[in-house]
Every structure is written in structure tokens, then in C-alpha cells.
C-alpha positions in Angstrom: 37.8 79.2 117.0 39.6 79.0 113.4 39.2 81.7 110.9 38.2 79.0 108.5 36.4 75.6 108.4 37.3 72.9 105.2 34.7 71.0 104.0 37.1 68.3 103.4 38.4 64.8 104.2 41.4 65.6 102.6 44.8 65.2 104.9 46.9 66.9 101.6 44.4 70.4 102.0 44.8 70.4 105.7 48.3 69.5 105.4 48.5 72.4 102.8 46.8 75.1 105.0 48.4 74.2 108.1 52.0 74.4 106.3 50.8 78.3 105.3 49.9 79.2 108.4 46.2 78.8 108.3 44.1 77.3 111.4 41.7 75.6 110.0 39.0 73.2 111.3 38.0 70.2 108.9 34.5 68.9 108.4 33.8 66.5 105.6 30.7 67.6 103.4 28.4 64.6 103.0 27.2 65.2 99.5 26.7 62.6 96.3 29.6 63.7 94.5 28.6 60.9 92.1 25.4 62.3 91.2 27.0 65.4 90.8 29.2 63.9 88.2 26.5 62.1 86.1 24.3 65.4 85.8 27.2 67.5 84.7 28.4 64.4 81.9 24.6 64.2 80.9 24.6 68.5 80.8 27.8 68.4 78.6 29.7 70.2 81.0 33.3 70.8 81.1 35.3 69.2 83.9 36.4 72.5 85.5 32.7 73.5 85.6 32.2 70.6 87.4 34.9 70.3 89.8 33.2 74.2 90.9 30.4 72.4 91.1 31.4 70.2 93.9 33.1 72.0 95.3 31.1 74.9 95.9 28.4 72.1 97.2 30.8 70.8 99.5 31.1 74.5 100.9 27.5 75.1 101.1 26.5 71.6 102.7 28.8 72.4 105.6 28.3 76.6 105.8 24.7 75.6 106.7 25.7 74.6 109.6 27.9 76.9 110.7 26.6 81.0 110.7 29.0 83.4 110.0 31.7 81.3 109.1 34.4 80.9 106.3 34.0 77.3 104.8 36.4 76.2 101.7 35.2 73.5 99.9 37.3 72.2 97.0 37.6 69.5 94.4 39.9 68.0 91.8 39.1 65.8 88.8 41.5 64.1 86.4 40.8 64.8 82.9 42.6 62.8 80.5 41.1 63.7 76.6 38.2 64.1 78.0 37.7 60.7 80.0 37.1 61.9 83.6 38.8 59.5 86.6 38.0 59.0 89.7 39.8 57.9 93.0 41.0 54.3 92.6 38.3 51.8 94.0 40.9 49.3 94.9 44.4 48.3 93.9 43.1 46.4 90.7 41.8 49.7 90.1 44.6 52.0 90.4 46.9 49.7 88.2 44.2 49.8 85.1 44.3 53.6 85.8 48.1 54.2 86.2 48.7 51.9 82.8 46.0 53.9 81.0 47.7 57.3 81.8 51.5 55.4 81.1 52.9 57.8 78.8 49.8 60.0 78.2 49.2 64.0 79.9 46.4 64.8 81.8 44.6 67.5 83.2 44.1 67.6 87.2 41.6 70.5 87.1 41.2 71.9 90.8 38.5 74.1 92.2 38.0 75.7 95.4 35.2 77.9 96.8 34.5 79.8 99.6 31.2 80.3 101.4 29.7 82.0 104.3 26.3 81.4 105.0 24.2 80.9 101.5 26.8 83.4 99.8 29.5 82.4 97.4 32.3 84.7 98.5 35.2 83.5 96.1 36.5 80.8 93.9 39.5 79.6 92.1 39.9 77.0 89.0 43.6 75.9 88.0 44.4 73.4 85.5 47.7 72.3 86.0 49.1 69.6 83.4 51.1 66.2 84.2 52.4 63.8 81.9 53.2 60.4 82.9 56.1 58.4 81.8 56.4 55.4 80.1 57.3 52.9 82.9 57.6 49.0 83.1 54.8 46.8 84.3 57.5 45.5 86.5 58.0 49.5 88.5 54.1 49.4 88.5 53.7 46.6 90.5 56.8 47.5 92.9 55.0 51.0 93.2 51.5 49.7 93.8 53.0 47.2 96.5 55.1 50.3 98.1 52.4 52.7 98.3 49.6 50.1 99.8 46.5 51.6 100.6 47.6 54.9 99.9 47.0 54.9 95.9 43.4 54.6 96.8 43.4 58.1 98.5 44.2 60.0 95.5 43.0 60.6 91.7 44.7 58.6 89.5 46.8 56.7 91.9 49.7 59.1 92.9 50.9 61.5 95.1 53.6 63.9 92.9 55.1 65.1 96.9 56.2 61.2 97.2 57.0 58.4 95.5 54.6 58.8 92.5 57.4 61.8 91.5 59.1 58.4 89.6 55.9 58.1 87.4 56.3 61.5 86.2 57.8 62.9 82.7 56.4 66.6 82.9 54.7 68.5 85.0 53.2 72.2 84.3 51.6 74.4 86.1 51.0 75.4 89.7 52.5 73.3 92.4 49.7 73.8 95.0 47.4 73.2 92.7 48.4 70.1 91.7 48.5 68.7 95.1 44.9 69.9 95.3 44.2 73.9 96.2 44.9 77.1 94.3 46.7 77.7 97.6 47.9 81.3 96.9 44.9 82.8 95.3 43.1 81.4 98.1 45.7 83.3 100.5 45.1 86.1 98.6 41.3 86.4 99.3 42.0 85.3 103.1 43.7 88.3 103.5 41.7 90.7 101.6 38.8 89.2 104.1 40.3 90.0 106.9 40.9 86.2 108.0 44.7 86.5 107.8 46.8 89.3 108.6 48.0 91.7 105.6 
């Protein structure tokens, strides 16, 4: 049995954990993310508060099915001047998002929470900043054609660790948080909790 359950279907988060030597089972949480986001917007909550609520809701949903197990929930919101972006619905939406983000800076608001039973044991929030360059429409068309369905897997339609790097002008902040997980603080917590060797 692994030390951790990842309440997510994110291949990037699973890969980050595996590459860092953290054995984790994956069990996606079935929660209504759009309802939580809408509630946060109506209440005037900041994007960081919303990302933490989403991460905790995922962790709690899965922890309810696994007594005494550490469950990690995580979420990431793209916040561009107060506008929140979701994963693109289709390639046309991905193109629209990237055109709207072109030449602008945005925050990748990245939250993670660990829950055991009904208790939140740990949480972290990081807000790395990404600036996209002013790329041409021709480049954007080639990018979308090359990436295919992968543009639908990530908020904003890009992956920093792949071809999406060519869309970037500047990246500020923690690399792991940009990929979707505040990994170093998580590893510190897991060592303290006895889930990893100190």
C-alpha cells in the first residue's frame, strides 16, 4: 500500500510525485468543480481561496472512502487580471484562450491539501507568474496542430515542460507549482508525517 492517495486524474501530478520517489495511488474525486467556482465568484472570493477550496473538496471526497489514509487534493486556476480560465472545451476554445493570453502575464494559482479521515493536516498555496510572448497567429495554428488533444488537458492550453515553452516570454516562481503541485512543501510535510524517510 502506498503512503499517499492522489485525488486527481492529472498525469502531470502523478509524474511529479513518481519522479520525486513518492509512491501514490490515484483516485479521481467526483466533485462539481464548476459549482464551487461559481459559489466562490458569487461570494467575491480570491482565486487562491477558490483553488484551496477545490483542492480540499477533492481530498475530502476521496478520504471519505479510505479510513486512515493520507489523501492529496490539488487544483490550479489560471487568473489573468481577475478573469479565471478553465481547461479549454475544444481546440477553438484553446485558440481563443491563447489569443487572449498572448502578450500578457497571468498567475497559475496552485493549491494542495492533505486530508486524513475528516481532518485537514496540511495545505499550501503558490502563485507563480507566466508571461506569454506576442506569437503570430501562424505559430499558434502550428502549435495547436502539433499539440492536438493535449491542449485540452491543461488550463490555458499549454504545457511549460513541452512545446508550450515556445509560447513563453517569462516565467517567475516555483517550477513544480507551475506544473501543478507545490512539491517541495509537500515533501517536507510527508517527511514530518513519517510518510517519507527523513
